[in-house]
Structure formats: C-alpha cells, structure tokens
N, C-alpha and C positions, 0 to 999 in steps of 0.2 A: 325295753335291755339296750343296745348296741349292737349293731353287729360288726365285725372289722373281718376280711378276709386277709390273707397273709399265704407267704409261700418263700421256702424256704427248700435247702440239699442238702442230701449225702450224699459228696466229692469222695472217692474214691480213688487211690495212689499205691499204685506196689512198689513197698520199699524194701530191699534189702529179700526179695523174696516175701515179705506179708504185706495183706493189706491194709491200709488206713486211707483216718476217715479223718477231712477239716474241720474243728471243732474252734470251738469258740470261751476264750470268758468274757461276759456281759461284765461292762463295771458296774461297779455295784455305788448303792447310797451312803451315800457317807454316814447318816446319819442311821440307817439303818440298825440293829440291835447286835451286835459278835455273835457267836456261838459257843458257849463254853462244851470246852472235847473232856471226855474220861481222864484223858494226859496232862488237862491245865490245871497248876494250882489255883487257888481261890483267888490272887490275885491276878494272875493270867489267863487272855484268850484269843481265840483264838478264829479267824474268818475260815469258813465253808469256803473252800471254790469249786464254783458252783461254772461248769459247763456244759453245750448246749450245742448246738445245728445255728450255724446260722441261718436267720432268715426275715422277712420285715413284710412289711405293709403293700399291698398289691394299688397300683400306681392308675391311676385315672388312663379308659389306652393302653396297657398293659397286660399282658397275658400272663396267667398265673407262673411257668417254665418260663419264661423274661425276666418276669422279676426275681426268680428262685440263682438264677444264673447272674443278675445284678445285683444282687445283697450278698452273694458266696466275693463275687468281686469287689464290693463293696468294706465285706467285712473282715474278711480275711487277706486278700489284695490279689488272689490265684484267677486264674483264669479257668473254666472247664467247658464241658462240653456235655449234650443232653442226650439220656438214656433210653428216661421213660420216666414214669412217674410209680411215686411207690405208693404213696397211700394218701389221705385227708384225716390231721387229727382233728379232735369240737372238743374244744370243754369251755369255759364261765370263770369268771374271776371279775374281780375290782378293779379296777383303776385305784391305783396307789397318785397319784399326781391328777389336779387341775378339777376337774366334777368329779369323781368320785364314781364315776360311772357303773354299772354294771355290766359288763360287758359277754357275747356270746362269740367267741371266732374261729370261725375255720382255717388250717392251716397243710395244705395243698404240699407234699414234700418229694424230691424229684431226686432219681439217680442219677445223678451226672459222674464223670470220670475228668479227672487233673488233666490241664493243658498247658500250661506254661504258669510263670510268676514263680513267685516268693513269700513264704507261708507268714504273715504277719508285718507284710509291706505293706504298710494303709495306711490313711494319709490323718494328717491334726487332727481333722473335722472328727470322723470317725473314733478318735479314742476316747468323745465323750462317751460313747456307744458303748465299745469295745475296750476287751482290756489290753486284752494278747489273742491273737487266733496261732492254734499249732497241729501240730499232725497227731492223731491219735489211734493206736492200733484198732482196725474195729474189735478182734480180740476181747480187750475191755471194757469197750463204749456198752455196752450190759452194763460194768462195774461202775464209770467213771460218770457216764449222762448221768445230768440233773432229772431231768425230768422222763417217766414214766410210756407218755406219747412219743415220744423220742427215739427211747431208745426199741422199741415194738417197731419203730421205722428199721432201724440199725437193723434189727433180724431180717424184717425182710427184705436188706441191701445185701446182708449175710445169706438168707436160701437164694434168691438170684444171683448169685459168685457161684455159688452149686451148682443150680442149673447151666450157668450158662460160662464154662472157664475161659472161654474167648472172650469175656474180656478185660 
C-alpha cells in the first residue's frame, strides 16, 4: 500500500461579528455520474456540491505547517498565519486515476488566521483543481463540508475558539 502525507488548514476570519472559514469546491471529474436529488424529475439531475478544506501533498524538504500555508494560498488566494496544529486525519482510498493503487493517507490540519488576500483569487493553473474558494460561516461547516474527518477538524477549531476568545 502506498503512503501519502498531506497538510491543510482551517483558516479563521472574523466577518460581521462571526467566525468564517475558507473552503474550496474542488473541480469535479466530468465523467463522474451525476447525483439524482429527491426534487429532480426523471430527466433532470444535479451534481452535489462538494466543499472541502484546502490541503495538498507535503513536498520534499517541506514541513507540514509550511505545506498548509502554501496550499491555502494556492487553492484559495489568501495568505494566513499559523496558530497551531489541530489534528491528523487518516484514511485509505483507491486512486481513481493512473495506477489505481490503494493509498493510506495522513493529513495534518493546522489552525490558521486570515492575514490578507481576496478569497477565490487563484491562478488559472489552479482552476484545474479548484472550481471556487469561498468563506463559509464556521457554524455551517458541520452541515456543508463533505468529509467527516474534516468536519471533526473544524469542531476542534470551534473548541479552540471557545477556549481562546482572544484569537
């Protein structure tokens, strides 16, 4: 089994008196089957919106916290500062591209604070990976993030905010 190491960030920003986080909608594989929704007729189908935290592979010579800051900038267009590590999530998947190998993946997530930049101001090359980036109220993350491990990481960020109101 192949092992992969990635890192990502939960970027906090206070907006209109409430905390929001930076999330991305990854580009979808257009060959993927559309999802039928209860409200769709037999002819109409919609594609489920997937929202995720920005993350990516740790490059050789890079520390995970550096990867988190780099990936946040590349995938969202914003710059952030490091507060601290939140958690590691671990899972296995089968590559749907290339060799189709089974992969064991560890993703280290860091708590970050927004510093500058405009959300969704990403390079044209990054549009291959990221359809859009947006601010999501942190209280909506549990319902809107696609992956359970990422929802747990955001809950840890919420716990941190409760115990560190000075952030």
